[in-house]
N, C-alpha and C positions, 0 to 999 in steps of 0.2 A: 590760609584765611578760616577755611571750614572747621579746617582740627581746631583752630584756637578757639572758635566759638564753642565746637561743642566742649574742650576741655572748660573754661570759664562757666557752660550751663551747668556742667556736672561736679563742678566743685568751688561755688559760691562763697562756702566760709573761709577755703583757701585764699580767694581772689579778695575777699574783706580784707584777710589778714595783711596780703601784700600790700593793698594801698594806706592801710594803715601803716607799715614800718616805713613806705614813701613817705608818709604823713609827718611822722616822727621825727626823720630825720631833716626834713624841709623844716620843720616846727624848732628843731635843736638848733639850726644853721641860723635861723631868723631870730631866737631867743640868745643866742649869743653874740649878736652884733654889740657892737663897741657904743652904740646910741647908748644902750640901756647900761642903768646901773646894778648894782652887784644884786641888789636887793628885788627890782623888777627881772631881772636876766633867769634870778633862779624860780621867781615866781612864774613867769613866762613859759619856762622849760617845764613847770610841772602840769600849765594849762595844755600847752601842746602834748603830754605823754597823755594826759585825760583827755583831749579828744583825739587820740589816736585809739584810745579804749573806745570812744564811741564809735568809729567807724569799723573796728573789728568785731565788735558783735552788737550790730545793727539789726540784721537778722534773727537773732536769737531771743531780744528783749527789746523791739523799738518802742516802746512807750516807756522804760526806764532811761534808755538811752538820751530819750528827745529831753525826759526831766533833768537826767545828766547835764547834757547840754545846755540847757537854760541856768541852770546852777553854775556853770563853768563862765557863761555870760554875766552873771549877776557879780561874781569873784572878781571879775577882769573892771567891772564899773567900781566895783568896791577898792580893788588892790591897786588901781590905776595901772593897767597893763593895756596897752591900746591894742585894736584890733587887728589882726597880720594872719599870717599862712592857717594857724592854728584856728581859725575861725570857721575854715572850710569844713571842718567836721560837722560844725551847726547846719548848711546847705544839706551835708549828706544825712542827718539824721532828721530834716525838714522833708525832702524828699521820701524817706525809708517811711516813715509813718505813715504819710500821703498815700503811699502805692501799696502797703500791708492792708489798710482797710481793717484795722482792730476796731478798737473803742472809737468812738464818734466823738471824744473830747479832744483824744490826742490829734485828730487833724484839725481841728478849732485850734486846741493850743499854740501848732504848729504857724498855721499860719498867721495867727496873731501877733504869734512873738517874732517869724519874719520879718512881719510890715512896721513892728515897731523897732528893731534892732537898729536901724540904721538911724532913726532921727534921736533914740535915746544915745547912739554913738557920739552924735553932732552934737547935743547936748552937755555930753560928758568932755569932748574934745574938740572944741569948734575949730573951724580952719580958719587960719589967718589970712588976712589981704585978701579975704572973699568978700563980696557983698552980700548983701541979706538974698537978693532974690537970686543970685549963683549961689549960694547957700543950700537954697531950699532946692533947685534944680539939681545940683551934688547928692542930694539926700534922696530923691525921688530916683537918681540911677542907683543910688546903692539898694535901692529898696527892691529893685526890679531882678536881680538873682534868687534873691529869697521868694520872692513871690512866682518866678518861673519854675524854682525848684518844686514848690506845693503842686503847681499846674500841674507840671508832667508827670509828680508822683499821681496825684488822683487821677490823671487820664490813663495811666497803666493799669490803676486799680479798676477803672471802670471796662478797661478792654480786654483784661485779663478775666473778670466778673462774665463781661460777654461771651467770651471765647467758653468760659466753664458751663455757660449755661444752654450754647449750642451743643456742645459735647452730651452733655443731659440730655437734652432733647434727642440729640441723632440716637442715641443708648436707647431713649424709652420706645420711640420708633420703630426700631431695631426687634425692641425686645416684642412690642405688639404687631410688628406685620410677623415674625417667626409664631406667635399664637394666635393669629389669624391662620395663616397659611395652615398651621396644624389641625385647626377646627373646621379648614375647609377640604381637607384629604380626609378628615376623620367622617365629615358629611357627606362627601361625594363616595367614599368606602362603604357606608351604610346605605346609600341609596344603591351603588351597584348590585349589591350582595341581594337585595330587597327585587332589584331587575331580573337578575340571575336565578333568582328561586326556580322559574319555572322553568328555566334553560335544564338544570339539571335534574327538576322534577319531569320534565318531558322527557329526557335519553332515560331514566329511569321505568316509566310507565311504558314506552317503547318496547323496552326489554321486557317488561312483565306480558304485555299483548303477543309479541311473538313469541315467549317462552310456551304460553298458553297456546296459541297455534300450531305450533311447533311440535307440542304432544299431543294435541288434537289427531296430526294429520300424520304422525310419526309412522304408523303402519299403513295406514291406507296410500300418501304420496309421499315417500321417503323423499324427493326432490324438493319438494314444497317444505318440508322439514330442513332439509339442509340449509335451503335459501334461509328459511328463518332463522337458524342457527347462525350463520353469516353476518346477518343481520344484527343480531343480538352481538355477535363479539364486535364489531364495528362500533355499534351503538354503546357499549360498553366502555371500549377505548377510549371514544371522545368524551365520555360520563368523567371516566379517572382524569384526565386532561384537564377538563374544564376544573375539576376539585384541586386537583395540585395548585392551579392558578389560583384559585379563590384562598386554599389555607395559606400561602403566603403572604398574601398583602390584604385579607379580608380580616376584619375583628369587630363583629355587631356588638352593638350595647343598645340596641333597641328594645329589650326585653320581648315580651310577646309581639309578633307579627299580627297586623289587623286582620289579615285572612282577605283582604282585598284586592286580587289583581288581574292582569290585566295580559294578553297575550304579548310577547314581546316581541319587538318591528325585525324588520330582516331585512338584507339588501335590496327585496325586491318591491320593499316599500319605501326605498329613496325616490323611486319614481313618482309615488302618492305625494309623498313630502315635498318634493319640488313643484308638483303642481299647486301645491297649497301655498306656498311661498308666491308664484306666479298669481295666483287669485289675490294675494296680498298687493298683488302692484310692481311686483319686483320683476327683470327680465333675467330669466335663469336658464342660461345652456348648458343642457344635461346628454352626457355619452357616455357610451360604455365601450371601450376597447377589451377585445381579448374573447376568448370563449367563457361566456357564464356556465360557472358546475355549482355544485351544491359547496358549501361552507363550515366548518366548526361553528355552531350556535354564539359563541363567544366572539368571534372575529364579526360574525356581521350585525351582532348589537352593537358592536362597540363600530362598525362601518357605520351605521345607522344613525347615531349618537353624535359621533365628529361632523358628521354633513347638517344634523340638526341642530348644534352648536353653532358651527360658522356662519350658516344661513341665518342665523336669530341673529350673530353679532352685524351681518351685513345690513337686515333690515332697522336696527338700533341704533348703526353709527354711519351707515355708509350713505346718506343723506336722500330726499327725493327722488334724485335720477342714478342710484345704483344700480350696477348689472354686475351680476355674477355668473360662476361657470363653476360646475360639478365635474370632473373626472371618475370613472372607475377605471381601473385597467387589471384586467385579470393576467397575473402572472404565473410560471409553473408551479411557483411555491407561495403564493401570497397573491394578497389583494393592496395596490396599490389608489391612493385617493387622494386627489389635488382641488381643494375648493380655494376661488379667487374673485375677488371683486374690484371695481375700480370706485370705490368710494371715497367721499371726499372726510370720513370721520374717523382715520387712523388714527392719526395722535389721539384723537379724545376718548376712543376705544380703547387702545393701550392704557389712558389713564381712567375710565371709570370703570370698564370690565374687566381687563386683567391688573389691575391698583398702580400706583406711583412706581414701582420698581418694575413693572412688565410681568409680576407673576401672581396674577389675580386668580379670582376661582373658577373661569369658566376656561381656562388654558392649564388651570390645575386639573381640575374633571377629566380634562382631554389627554393628558400625560398619563394619568390614572389607568385610565379605560385602558391606552394603546401600552403601558406598561404592563398590565396584568396579561395580555397576547403575546409578550415580548417581541413589539413592535419597536418603532420608531415613529419620532413625530418632529415637524418642524415647522415653527411658525412666526412668522414674522412681516414687515412691511414689505410691498413689492415693490421694484423699481420703478417710479414715475407716478406713484400713486396707487392706494390702493391695500389690501391685505389679503395675504394668502398663508392655505395650511396645507401642508403635504404630511401624508403618513403613507407607512407599508405594514401592513398587516402578515406576518407570517401564517403560512397555515399550519405550520407545529411550533409552538413553543422552543424557545433557546431554551437549549440543557439545563 
């Protein structure tokens, strides 16, 4: 059944031709019936052929085929050819014009002609042995198929237009979401570039200071000079790693910088951030697991911003009694983050903060930051309510 439907949908012209041949065969059998005389029989056969053409070409020229069907109906009246099987083509023409949604005059003509066909036929060929009331009733019954054909066609046109509008709207919304995501990514990258400006500058400054110090004590204290050189080596490698990450993902379009920079936050300041959130009225449980140790500046900044964004979302969407927890876990090769809340506004947060498709600017910014340091991020609703953000930040960027 599905194959038949697919075939009919792919070959509409062939289907029309098939039904035209069927109508031609039935019309021929009807026209050659012995009850017709020689003259009407030939005319009836020609009318059947013409209505078959109407069915075969209805999709290519619906208005023209409607006019042809109307002309054939008038010819039947003038040549005394009674309505029969060929007039099914008139129903097909009325449906097609109403469904195709072409010129308005064609749809109105189809409806008016369909309503007038049965009464005119009754006046031309009145039924014998039927009372006046019965004749009116039968006329109304004969009008119904024409009206139904027009209503069905108009309904199909309206339904098709509605679905076309939905598809156009979906396509437009998809393009708008893609454009908004690109804008959000560009803005976040520019912001990350400004924030990490001091990170890279700090590493270079440390190298310069250590190099000056090593040169000063090189002769008097060789051990101190060696230690300074080791610091320069480590700091330089860290700066190179940061620059490799930045060059791959950042493209600044800000022009000249404003020159107003502030010290970048690190992991140690997360506790200060948590205390600020607590003062805002939110209960936050903060724990550190593992042995704290120095981390690359980019990893510390990323960790701080993720916790800041997550707690901000909890405060905005979690409700008046929301509670949150922050876990920092030091692994041998990375830093783990887990931020959870038990708020009531998870659905609203996903709609308002992350957008209708679940990929808004807040989450885009987190993924950009985590991707920059070669980490992974997992964000979504918690079982039983609330929201969870989990991130793993490696100490060394992936190859």
